N, C-alpha and C positions, 0 to 999 in steps of 0.2 A: 503493500498499500505505499501511496505518497505522503507527504507531510501534512499535518494538519493545517487548514486555514483557518482563520478568524469567523468565527460564526456571526452573524447578523442576526437583527430581530424579525426580520422579514424572509428567513433561509428556508426554503421549502427541500424535502429529501425524498425522492422517488427511489423506489426499490424495485427490480425487475431484470428481465433478459434482454440484453441489447445483441442484435443479428445482423448477418451481411443478409440484404437482399437482392436477390437476382432474377431481372425481368428480360425478356425478351424485348426488343426494340418497340417503340410505338405502340401499336395493337396487335403485334402479331402472337400467334398461339404459339403454346410450347412445342409443338411438332415442326412448326417452322422454322425454330432459332436455329442460328447458328454462332449466333455471341449472344451474351447476356449483359444488362447494365448493372452494374454492381454499385448499391447505395446501402446505407446501414440504418436501422429503425427497431423499433419496440416498442410497448405502449406506453409504458412509464417514462422511457428515454425521451418518445416523442412530446410526452409533457414537459419534461425537464427542458426539453429546448425551448419550446413557447414561451415558458415563462422567463427563461432567461433572455430571450428576445423582447420580452415584456419589462426587464429592467430588475426583477427579481433576482435574487441570491440563489439560484436553482441548484441543486445538488442530485446525482445518481450514482446508486449504489447498486453492485452488481458483482458478480467474478466472471473474468475473461479468462480466457488462456494465454500463457507467457509466450506470446511467439507474434509473427511480423501482422498477421491478420487481427489479432488481440490487442494490438498497438493501434492498427488503422483503424478500428472503432473508436478507441479511446480517442485518438486525435480529432475523428468526426465530431466527435461531442465537446472537446475542448475547443474547437474553430468556432462553434458559435455561441460559446462562453459560460458552459455547464461546467459545474465543479466537481471532478472525477478522483480527487485526493482520496478519495475511502474504495474504492473501487478494489476488489481483492485479485491477487492475480493467482490463478493455479489451473489445474482443469486438463481436459485433450484438446476440447475442439471449439471453435464457435457455433453457435447455432444458425441455421441457414433457413429461409424464406422464400421458396420460388414465387411470383406472383404473374398471372397471366389477365392483361387488364380487357374488360369486356368493353363491350359496344352495343347499343342498341338493344336487340332482346337477346345478344348473348354476354351470359353473367361472367364477372370476373371470377377466377379460379385461384385457389393458393394451394401449395403442396410445402408440408413442413419437412424438413431434415435437421431437427432439433433435439432427439433421442441421444444423450451421451454428450451433453453439450455442460461447458464447466458450472454453469449455474444449477441445471438439472444434476449435477452432481454434489451442489454445496452442500453445507452442514449450518446448521443456527450458528457454529462456533466459531463460523467464517466471518460474522458479522456482529462486533460489538458495540450491539445496539446505543447503551448507554452512553457511551464515549461519542459514537457517530450523532445521535440526535441532539445531544447537550447544546442548550442553546438556540437551536432550531426552534420554528414556529408550528410548522404544518410537514406532515407526512402524508405521502399518496402512495396508494398501493391498488393492483388493479386484480379482476378475477383469473388473468393468464397465469402469474405467477406461479400460484399454488397448484395450477393443473401440471407443474412440470415435474411433479414428483414429492415424494416425502420431507426430503430436506428443506426445499425453499417453501414446502406448505407449512412445516415448523419454523422457517424462518421468518415467513409473513406474520404467523402468529404472533411471535415473540415481539416483533418490530413495534407490531400495535399495543402489544401490552405495554411496552415500555415506553410508545410515548405519551399513552393516556396516562400513565404513572406521573411522565414529566411535564404532563399540561399540554402537549402540545394537541391541535386540531388533526383529526385523521381524515382522510379522505377516502372513499374505495368506490373504483368503477367496477361493476359486475363483469363486464366485458365476456361473456361467457364463449366460448370457442368447442364448438361440438367435435371440432377434429382433434382436441387434447383429451375431453376426458367426457364420460357420459354423464347426461345432466343430473342423474341420482346422488352420483358421487359430488357432483360440484357444488349441486344444491345442499346437500350436506355439511359441507365443509364450508361454504360461504354462508350459511347461516349460523356458524359458530364466530367467522370474523366478521362478519357486519355489525354486531353491536358495539365494536370495540369503535366503528366510524362516528363522525359527526354528520360526516356530507356524502351522502350515499348518489350514485348515478347509475341508471340503468337506460338500456335503449328499449325501443317499442316491443322487445321481443323477450326481453332476460326475466323480467317477472315470472311470465309466463312460464317459461323453460324451465327455470328454476325452483320457484316456489310454486307454480298453479295459480298466480295471481293475474286474471286476463283482462283486460279492456272490454268492454261488452261494445258492439258495433264496428268495432275496429280488425281488420284481416291484413297485416303486414305482407302476409304471401302473394296478397293480392294487390299490394300497394294501396288498400284501403286503410286509410289512419284517419279518425276522428281524435283531435286533440283533447276535446273536452272529456273522453273517455278514461284518459289516464289520469283523469282527477284520482278518479277511484282508487288505482294501481298504487301512485304517488302516497295516499293516506294508510293504504294496507301496508307498505314497506315502511314509512314510518312509525306507524304505531307497531310494527312488528320489530324493527332493529333500534327504533330511540333515534333516529336520524333527525336533527335540527333544521339540514337543508336534506330536499329530495327532488333529483332532477332526472327528467326522461327526456332524451332524443328522440324525434320523431320524424321518421324519414319516410316519406311515398314515393315509392320507387315506379315511377314513370316507365323507365326503362333502366337498361345498364348506363345511359349517356344523361339522361335526365331524371331529376329527383326534385322533389319538395322536400325542402329541408326547415325544420323550427323545433323549440322544444318546451316544454312545460317545466316549472319549479315551485315547489311546494314547500311551504313555510309557516308556523304558528296558525295552522286552518286556512290558509289562503295558498289558493292555486292560481298561477299566471301563465299564459301562453305567451310565446315570443311571436315577434315578425315571422312568416313564412316566406323563405326564399326559393326561387326557382333558379336550379343550378343547372349547367352545362359542364358536365364531370370531366375535368383533366386528371384527377389522381383521387378515390374518394379515401385510400386508407390513410390513417391518422384523424380522419375528422371528429370521431369522439374524443381523442386524446386532447386534441386542439381544444375541444368545447369546455373539458375538465381544468385546460390549464387556465381558459376565462374563468370558469367558475371559481376557481381559486383565486386567480389576481383581483376580481372583484372584488371579493368576500374581504381579502387580505388589504386591499386598498379602502374597504371601508365604503363600498358602493350601497347604494340602496337597492332592494330586492329587486325590482325591475331594470334598473339598470347593469346590473349582473347579470342577468337573463340576456338580456338584447345584446351585450358586450360578448357574452360566451359564444351565443348562438352566431355571431356578426363574425367572431375569429372561426370558428369552423365552418362557416359559409364558405371565407376566402381559402382554407385549406383545401376544400374542392378544385381549386384552380392551381395549385401548384404540386409539381412533381416531387416524387418521393414522399416519405412517412414524415418530414419535418415541416411545420407552419411556420414559414418566414416572413412572418409580418409584424407589422411595428403598430404600436396602440396607437399611436396618429390614424393608422390606415383602417384600423377595427372601429374605430370611435366615428369614421367618416360614415362608413358602411353602416353603422347603427343607428347612425343620426339621418339617416335616409338616401345619401348620396349611393344610389344603385346604379347609376348611368354606364360604369366603367367608360368614360371619358377619359382621353389623353389628358394629363396633368401636365403642365410647364409651368 
């Protein structure tokens, strides 16, 4: 591990896996690929990059192999201002995911090659959470990392427990991935982890798949989303896990190329729905992560609930227009969109 840096009052620590992303150029299919474009990403790392871009002190914790690929991945985070001083070196390999970008009625596809990755074999003892979290304000977790194995699962739980003991705010993005673990196993563990969170984030399907909490009158598989129907979902999640802030992202998928994007936020008995954005998608990977980053940023900055929601949705809307996992936008750009400037006109 690197040397410890000075902690700040606005430090956010995110814990998860950093992966190599390999994708055919453009909208090519896997079977057509003669080359792959390399980049890096991963849910919690994506959130950390967004927060660093917004000006917060963002740190990312993971386990990375002691080789050139691991170093390249770390260099990528450092380039965007993320603190990697508590990254653990060890293990055999860097996780990989292959992405085939969809278009029109052809959906995107993801193939994971992350079995045996460095973090999948990590142990809770690899992460001295009391030292890592000392002086920080916020811990961010997702439901992806616990899916990687018993070691990461225990590490997530220990991180959350330590964060609560130290008085940090904890956010949890449920982020269910069916290619990593079955819903019964995921739901059972996340039901243990979720009560440690203060802020919970779900998409339009997570609550139904994991906990059997369904929105009446909405059918995500057909692209039919009624935003108001998710109030009961948010209420049920907040009541079950004690979340003070419960967010649900709402994606109406017209096709792989065109979506409607919005979100709802529930707190203190009040349910608010954001503006809805029609999006022509360049790259949708990381959109939910950038929403989480916007939610964290707005909350830390003391924004009112409506402003926090609109900031988070605008930030994640912009992510759909950017190639790669990372949301490389500024606070000013997000605020312009949230304020109603949707024209996309050239700024000179």
